C-alpha positions in Angstrom: 11.4 -5.8 -86.7 12.2 -7.6 -83.5 13.0 -5.4 -81.0 16.7 -5.9 -79.5 18.2 -3.8 -76.9 21.2 -4.2 -74.5 22.7 -2.4 -71.2 26.3 -2.4 -71.2 27.9 -1.8 -67.6 31.7 -1.5 -67.3 32.8 -3.5 -64.5 35.3 -1.1 -62.6 33.3 -0.5 -59.6 30.1 -1.3 -57.6 27.0 -1.9 -59.4 25.5 1.3 -59.5 21.6 2.3 -59.4 22.0 4.4 -62.4 22.6 1.3 -64.4 19.3 -0.4 -63.0 17.5 2.5 -63.8 18.8 2.2 -67.4 18.5 -1.4 -67.2 14.9 -1.4 -66.5 13.4 1.2 -69.4 15.7 -1.4 -72.1 13.9 -4.2 -70.4 10.4 -3.1 -70.1 11.1 -1.6 -73.4 12.0 -5.0 -75.2 9.3 -7.2 -73.1 6.5 -4.5 -74.4 7.4 -5.1 -77.9 8.0 -9.0 -77.5 11.8 -8.3 -77.8 15.4 -9.4 -76.3 17.3 -7.8 -73.4 20.9 -8.4 -74.0 23.5 -7.9 -70.6 27.2 -7.0 -72.8 30.2 -6.7 -70.4 32.2 -3.7 -71.6 35.4 -4.8 -69.8 38.2 -2.8 -72.3 39.3 -0.6 -69.5 41.9 -3.5 -68.3 43.5 -1.5 -66.0 40.4 -1.2 -63.6 37.9 -3.8 -64.9 37.8 -6.7 -62.6 36.1 -10.3 -62.4 34.6 -9.7 -59.0 32.8 -6.2 -60.3 31.3 -7.9 -63.0 29.9 -10.5 -60.9 28.9 -7.8 -58.6 26.6 -6.4 -61.2 24.8 -9.3 -62.7 24.1 -10.2 -59.0 22.8 -6.9 -58.1 20.5 -6.5 -60.9 19.1 -10.0 -60.7 18.3 -8.8 -57.0 16.4 -6.1 -58.2 14.2 -8.2 -60.0 16.0 -8.2 -64.0 17.2 -10.5 -65.8 18.5 -11.1 -69.9 18.0 -13.0 -72.9 21.6 -13.1 -73.6 24.8 -12.1 -71.8 28.1 -13.8 -70.9 26.6 -16.3 -68.5 23.5 -17.4 -70.4 25.3 -17.3 -73.6 23.6 -16.5 -77.0 24.1 -16.4 -80.5 25.8 -13.3 -80.9 28.5 -14.0 -78.6 31.1 -13.3 -77.0 29.4 -10.8 -74.2 32.5 -9.5 -73.1 34.3 -7.3 -74.9 37.5 -8.3 -73.5 37.0 -11.8 -75.7 36.4 -9.7 -78.9 39.5 -8.4 -79.6 40.0 -9.6 -83.1 36.6 -8.5 -83.9 37.4 -5.2 -83.3 41.0 -5.5 -84.9 39.5 -6.6 -88.3 36.6 -3.8 -88.4 39.2 -1.1 -87.4 41.4 -2.2 -90.3 38.4 -1.5 -92.8 38.0 2.0 -91.9 41.8 2.3 -92.1 41.9 1.4 -95.2 38.7 3.2 -96.7 40.3 6.4 -95.0 37.5 6.8 -92.5 40.2 6.5 -90.0 43.8 6.8 -89.8 46.7 5.9 -88.0 48.1 8.5 -85.2 51.9 8.2 -84.4 51.6 11.4 -81.8 53.8 10.9 -78.6 52.3 11.2 -75.5 54.8 14.1 -74.8 53.6 15.5 -78.4 50.0 15.7 -77.1 50.7 16.7 -73.7 52.4 19.7 -75.4 49.2 20.4 -77.5 47.0 19.8 -74.5 49.0 23.1 -72.8 49.0 25.0 -75.6 45.2 24.8 -76.3 44.8 25.4 -72.4 45.9 29.3 -72.8 43.6 29.8 -75.8 40.2 30.0 -76.5 39.1 27.6 -79.1 38.9 24.2 -80.0 40.0 22.1 -77.5 41.1 18.6 -78.8 43.5 16.5 -81.3 44.8 18.7 -84.0 44.8 16.2 -86.8 48.6 16.3 -87.2 48.8 13.0 -88.7 45.4 13.0 -90.5 47.6 14.2 -93.5 49.6 11.1 -93.7 49.5 9.3 -96.7 48.7 5.6 -96.3 52.0 4.3 -97.6 54.1 6.2 -95.1 51.4 4.9 -92.1 51.8 1.7 -93.4 55.5 1.6 -93.4 55.9 3.0 -89.9 53.4 0.5 -88.7 55.0 -2.2 -89.9 58.7 -0.7 -88.5 57.0 -1.3 -84.9 56.1 2.3 -84.2 53.6 2.5 -81.9 50.3 4.0 -82.9 46.7 4.8 -82.3 43.9 4.6 -84.5 41.8 7.8 -85.1 38.4 8.7 -86.7 38.3 10.8 -89.2 35.4 13.5 -88.7 34.1 15.8 -91.0 35.5 19.2 -90.7 32.8 21.4 -91.9 29.2 21.2 -91.5 27.2 19.6 -89.1 26.4 16.1 -87.7 22.6 15.3 -86.7 21.5 13.0 -84.3 17.7 11.8 -84.6 17.0 11.2 -80.5 13.1 10.2 -79.9 12.8 12.0 -77.2 14.6 15.4 -78.3 14.0 15.2 -81.9 17.1 16.3 -83.9 20.1 17.7 -82.1 22.7 19.1 -84.7 26.6 19.0 -83.5 29.0 21.7 -85.4 31.7 19.0 -86.7 34.3 21.8 -86.1 33.9 21.2 -82.3 34.3 17.8 -82.6 38.2 15.8 -82.5 39.6 12.8 -84.3 38.4 10.6 -81.5 40.6 7.5 -80.7 39.2 4.3 -81.8 41.9 1.8 -81.2 44.3 2.4 -78.5 48.2 1.6 -79.0 47.5 -2.1 -77.0 45.1 -3.3 -80.0 42.2 -2.5 -77.8 39.0 -0.3 -78.7 38.2 2.6 -77.3 34.1 2.5 -75.6 33.3 4.3 -79.4 34.5 1.8 -81.7 33.7 -1.2 -79.4 30.1 -0.2 -78.5 29.3 0.8 -82.3 30.7 -2.7 -83.9 29.1 -4.4 -81.2 25.6 -3.1 -81.1 25.5 -3.4 -84.9 26.8 -7.4 -84.6 24.3 -8.1 -82.2 21.4 -6.3 -84.1 20.7 -3.9 -81.6 17.4 -1.6 -82.7 17.4 0.6 -80.1 20.4 2.1 -78.0 18.2 3.2 -74.9 20.9 4.9 -72.4 21.7 8.1 -70.4 22.0 11.7 -71.6 25.6 11.8 -70.6 26.0 9.8 -73.8 24.6 12.4 -76.2 27.3 14.3 -77.2 28.9 11.3 -78.0 26.8 10.4 -80.4 27.6 12.2 -83.4 30.9 9.9 -83.7 28.7 7.0 -83.5 26.5 8.5 -86.4 29.5 9.2 -88.2 31.1 5.8 -87.6 28.0 3.8 -88.6 28.1 5.9 -92.0 31.7 4.9 -92.2 31.0 1.5 -92.0 28.1 1.3 -94.3 26.0 0.0 -91.4 22.2 1.3 -90.5 22.2 2.8 -87.0 19.8 1.8 -84.2 17.3 4.6 -83.1 18.8 6.9 -80.4 17.0 7.6 -77.2 18.8 9.5 -74.2 17.4 9.0 -71.1 17.2 12.2 -68.3 20.1 11.6 -65.6 19.0 10.8 -62.3 19.4 13.9 -59.9 20.0 14.8 -56.5 17.7 17.0 -54.7 19.7 20.1 -55.7 19.6 18.7 -59.4 23.3 17.8 -59.4 24.0 14.2 -61.1 23.6 11.7 -58.6 26.6 10.9 -57.0 28.0 9.3 -54.1 28.8 12.2 -52.5 25.4 13.1 -51.7 23.4 9.8 -52.4 24.4 5.9 -51.5 24.5 4.9 -55.3 25.4 1.4 -55.0 22.4 -1.4 -55.7 24.6 -3.4 -52.7 23.7 -0.3 -50.5 20.0 -0.8 -51.2 20.1 -4.6 -50.3 22.2 -4.4 -47.5 19.8 -1.7 -45.9 16.9 -3.5 -46.1 15.2 -2.1 -48.9 12.7 -4.3 -51.3 14.2 -5.3 -54.8 10.5 -4.5 -55.8 9.9 -1.4 -54.1 13.3 0.1 -55.6 12.3 -1.2 -59.1 9.0 0.4 -58.7 10.4 3.9 -57.6 12.9 3.6 -60.5 10.4 3.3 -62.8 8.8 6.7 -61.8 11.9 8.3 -62.3 10.8 10.7 -65.3 7.8 8.0 -66.3 4.5 8.0 -65.1 1.9 4.8 -65.9 -1.1 6.6 -65.5 -2.4 9.9 -63.8 -0.4 10.3 -60.2 -0.7 6.7 -60.1 3.0 5.7 -58.5 2.7 1.7 -57.4 3.0 -0.5 -59.7 4.6 -4.0 -60.7 6.9 -5.0 -63.4 4.5 -6.7 -65.4 2.2 -3.6 -65.3 5.2 -1.3 -66.5 5.7 -3.3 -69.2 1.9 -3.6 -70.3 2.0 0.3 -70.1 5.3 1.4 -71.3 5.4 3.8 -73.8 8.5 6.5 -74.4 5.5 9.3 -74.7 5.2 9.7 -71.1 9.2 10.5 -70.6 9.7 13.8 -69.1 13.0 15.2 -69.8 12.7 17.5 -66.6 15.7 15.3 -64.9 14.3 13.1 -62.2 15.3 13.7 -58.3 16.2 10.5 -56.7 14.9 10.9 -53.0 16.3 8.5 -50.8 13.2 10.2 -48.7 10.5 9.2 -51.0 12.4 5.8 -51.7 12.0 5.3 -48.0 8.1 6.0 -48.3 7.8 3.6 -51.2 9.7 0.4 -49.4 7.2 1.0 -46.2 4.4 1.2 -48.3 5.6 -2.3 -49.7 6.3 -3.7 -46.1 2.9 -2.9 -45.1 1.2 -4.5 -47.6 3.1 -8.1 -46.8 1.6 -10.1 -44.1 3.3 -11.1 -41.0 4.7 -14.3 -42.5 5.8 -12.1 -45.7 8.0 -9.8 -43.2 9.3 -12.9 -41.3 10.6 -14.4 -44.9 12.3 -11.2 -46.2 13.8 -10.7 -42.4 15.4 -14.0 -43.1 16.6 -13.1 -46.6 18.1 -10.0 -45.3 19.7 -10.1 -42.0 18.3 -13.2 -40.1 19.8 -15.9 -42.2 22.1 -18.5 -41.0 24.8 -17.3 -43.3 24.7 -13.7 -41.7 24.4 -14.8 -38.2 27.3 -17.6 -39.0 29.4 -14.5 -40.4 28.9 -13.0 -36.8 29.1 -15.7 -34.4 33.2 -15.8 -34.7 33.1 -11.9 -33.9 31.8 -12.3 -30.3 31.8 -16.0 -29.2 34.7 -15.1 -27.0 32.9 -11.9 -25.6 29.4 -13.2 -24.9 28.6 -15.4 -21.3 25.0 -15.6 -22.3 23.0 -15.9 -25.5 21.2 -12.7 -24.5 24.2 -10.6 -24.8 24.5 -11.6 -28.3 21.9 -8.8 -29.6 23.4 -5.7 -28.0 26.6 -6.7 -29.0 26.0 -7.0 -32.6 23.4 -4.3 -32.7 25.3 -2.2 -35.1 25.2 -4.8 -37.6 21.4 -4.6 -37.7 21.2 -1.2 -38.1 21.4 1.5 -41.1 22.5 4.8 -40.2 24.1 5.3 -37.0 24.0 8.2 -34.5 27.5 9.7 -34.7 26.6 13.1 -32.1 27.4 11.2 -28.5 30.7 10.7 -29.4 31.7 14.2 -30.8 34.4 14.3 -28.1 35.8 10.6 -28.8 35.8 11.5 -32.5 38.1 14.2 -32.6 41.7 13.7 -31.0 42.9 16.0 -28.8 46.0 17.0 -31.1 43.2 17.4 -34.1 40.2 19.6 -35.1 36.7 18.2 -36.1 37.8 19.3 -40.1 40.8 17.4 -39.8 38.8 14.2 -38.9 35.9 14.8 -41.5 38.7 15.5 -44.4 40.5 12.4 -43.1 37.2 10.1 -43.2 36.7 11.6 -46.5 40.1 10.4 -47.8 39.2 7.0 -46.3 36.1 6.7 -48.1 38.0 7.4 -51.4 40.5 4.6 -50.5 37.9 2.3 -49.8 36.4 3.0 -53.0 38.8 1.2 -54.6 39.7 -1.7 -52.0 38.2 -4.4 -54.0 39.7 -7.0 -51.5 37.5 -6.5 -48.5 38.9 -9.0 -46.2 40.4 -8.4 -43.0 44.0 -8.5 -43.5 43.5 -6.4 -46.8 41.7 -3.6 -44.8 44.1 -3.4 -42.0 46.6 -3.0 -44.9 45.2 -0.1 -46.4 44.4 1.6 -43.1 47.7 1.6 -42.1 49.2 2.5 -45.5 46.6 5.1 -45.4 48.0 6.6 -41.7 51.3 6.5 -42.8 50.4 8.7 -45.7 48.2 10.7 -44.3 50.6 11.1 -40.8 48.0 9.9 -38.6 49.1 8.1 -35.6 47.4 4.3 -36.5 46.0 3.9 -33.0 44.1 7.2 -33.5 42.9 6.1 -36.7 41.5 3.1 -35.8 39.4 4.5 -33.1 38.0 7.0 -35.5 37.1 4.2 -38.1 35.6 2.6 -35.3 33.3 5.2 -33.9 32.5 6.3 -37.4 31.5 3.0 -38.7 29.7 1.6 -35.5 29.1 4.6 -33.1 30.6 2.5 -30.4 34.0 2.9 -28.5 33.9 -1.2 -28.0 33.3 -3.6 -30.8 34.4 -7.1 -31.8 37.7 -6.9 -34.0 37.8 -3.7 -36.2 38.9 -5.0 -39.6 36.8 -8.2 -39.0 33.8 -5.7 -37.9 34.1 -3.7 -41.1 34.4 -6.8 -43.6 31.2 -8.1 -42.3 29.3 -4.7 -42.2 30.8 -4.8 -45.9 32.1 -1.9 -48.3 28.5 0.2 -49.0 27.5 0.3 -45.2 30.9 1.1 -44.2 31.3 4.1 -46.6 28.2 5.7 -45.9 28.6 5.6 -42.2 31.8 7.0 -42.9 30.1 9.7 -44.9 27.6 10.6 -42.5 30.2 10.7 -40.1 32.3 13.4 -42.0 29.2 15.1 -42.5 28.2 15.4 -39.2 31.6 16.7 -38.2 31.5 19.1 -40.8 28.7 20.6 -39.1 30.1 20.3 -35.9 30.7 23.2 -33.5 34.8 23.6 -32.5 
């Protein structure tokens, strides 16, 4: 058997460090066994998926040192590799399930489902779809669909007994079927949900092992039932432990930078980040923590996975990165600096911001210093950060709101950022001039900078959000 594994990110945001973590373990497992690693883009969320996010995911994974044998950009014998381009395949396969009775059309309106949720919320017991349309005979269902009545397609889960998932890391995991609702497989727009597309694609692409985060374990009984309904052999399931914050909560952007773009912008070496991710729940031998990707491939076995919940520690990662930096000679560090922030491309982005503000070249460095640093010190600016009619708590909450707005701001050009900020000011009852000064101080720790939105655009989404979040946290702790 040729090992075939995949990573299947959704292009709905920034490239996540958790995606690189799961991709790494898929990659090394495949390469250890001489198999293939596939990149598939799960872009069936048509309202949130963007080509920009897809491009960012591929760029970030390549930056960290991972490549794929098949994917949307390199092709392969099992394409298309974007789910949005496979709609006809999903419709064909779901029609088989409806015909066999393994799935059924559900004509329930949004209003009925809202009432059902409200009723269930006030009671203890099962929460989920009540199977109202499950008993429709095939002729009635066909007639209503032919008449143009909107419907979704639901999986007819067994209502008694248990579904057992055999996971390589956990053994047998049993799920009571009475606690699993009839999951939607296809939406009213004819596009599949994750569950249908995932199973169909994994089967048709010959995936032999599904290696993914443990948060998907509770969805797996639905996938087991789907494989059985199709008459297909299921892959081997391997659910990796989630990356955790220091307090053992799931890693999140509210407590740690999670975008791979942040780590690139902050000056982490990709091989150091990949090495650190390789220590998350896995050990190569004894207490050894430094190893190359090739060494991980050669030594890899799932027997060395610990399910304790690996802690992603920015301080520890920085120490690993320092170790890698010290191992470089002077020319090597110069080369990395040029790739990072001393490239012609980056310097060229700064010159238009300051060319009319400097009289000598030596003024360029102090005027642009904050573009080259990571975290900035907000303490000297406490008085200026809090306008006379506001409190530190007000400003902190405002910055957190701005971060949420920036999370969904895909266009990071100066005009788009200004429009977003002005809209936020109006909605939040902030004077735009006051808000802009708070943004400037939070993002740069400077009162005087090049134009604000041009500055934010060059700083980039991840560094801007990081600094605003640190400023919000600083203000939370500030004395009134």
